[in-house]
C-alpha positions as CSV (number, residue, x, y, z in Angstrom):
1,M,-2.8,-10.7,-3.5
2,N,-5.8,-9.3,-7.1
3,Q,-5.6,-6.2,-7.5
4,D,-9.3,-6.2,-7.4
5,I,-10.0,-7.7,-4.3
6,I,-7.3,-5.2,-2.7
7,R,-9.6,-2.5,-4.5
8,G,-13.0,-4.4,-3.1
9,S,-11.6,-4.1,0.7
10,W,-9.7,-1.6,0.4
11,K,-11.6,0.1,4.0
12,E,-10.3,-2.6,5.9
13,L,-7.1,-2.9,4.2
14,K,-6.2,1.1,4.9
15,G,-5.6,0.4,8.2
16,K,-3.2,-1.8,8.0
17,V,-1.8,-0.6,5.4
18,Q,-1.2,2.0,7.8
19,A,-0.1,0.4,10.6
20,R,2.5,-1.4,8.4
21,W,4.3,2.5,6.6
22,G,3.0,5.1,9.5
23,E,4.3,7.6,7.7
24,L,1.6,7.6,5.1
25,T,-0.9,10.3,5.5
26,D,-4.8,9.3,5.6
27,D,-5.3,12.2,2.7
28,Q,-2.1,9.3,0.6
29,L,-4.6,6.9,1.3
30,D,-7.7,8.0,0.7
31,K,-6.1,8.8,-3.2
32,I,-4.3,5.4,-3.0
33,Q,-8.0,4.4,-3.0
34,G,-5.7,0.4,-3.3
35,N,-3.4,1.5,-7.1
36,R,-1.0,-0.6,-5.9
37,K,0.8,1.9,-8.4
38,Q,-0.3,5.2,-6.6
39,L,1.1,3.0,-2.6
40,A,4.2,2.3,-4.5
41,G,4.0,5.9,-5.7
42,A,3.9,6.8,-1.9
43,L,5.8,5.0,-0.5
44,Q,9.1,5.8,-3.0
45,K,7.9,9.3,-2.2
46,S,7.3,9.0,1.7
47,Y,9.9,7.1,2.2
48,G,12.9,7.1,-0.1
49,L,12.5,3.8,-1.6
50,A,14.1,3.0,-4.7
51,K,11.0,1.6,-7.2
52,D,11.9,-1.5,-6.7
53,Q,12.2,-2.0,-3.4
54,A,8.3,0.1,-2.3
55,E,7.4,-2.7,-5.0
56,R,9.1,-5.6,-2.7
57,E,7.6,-3.9,0.3
58,I,4.2,-4.5,-1.5
59,K,4.3,-7.4,-2.2
60,E,5.7,-8.9,1.2
61,W,3.1,-7.5,3.3
62,E,1.0,-9.0,0.3
63,S,1.8,-12.1,1.3
64,T,1.3,-11.9,5.2
65,N,-2.3,-9.7,4.4
66,A,-3.4,-12.2,2.1
67,A,-6.7,-13.4,2.5
């Protein structure tokens, strides 16, 4: 999924992100604003994932939520 598309439709995608990763708070999601790097960091912190695992999960999520 294109980074510009993610940022442009973040408000819509935010609910899907929270449905997938329910431990992420609204405050975290507001700060992320569609930034993939920040999302990966939040997943690492909230779920104790390694960087590469967080990236894999994001890629998997993107492939199932592509526009």
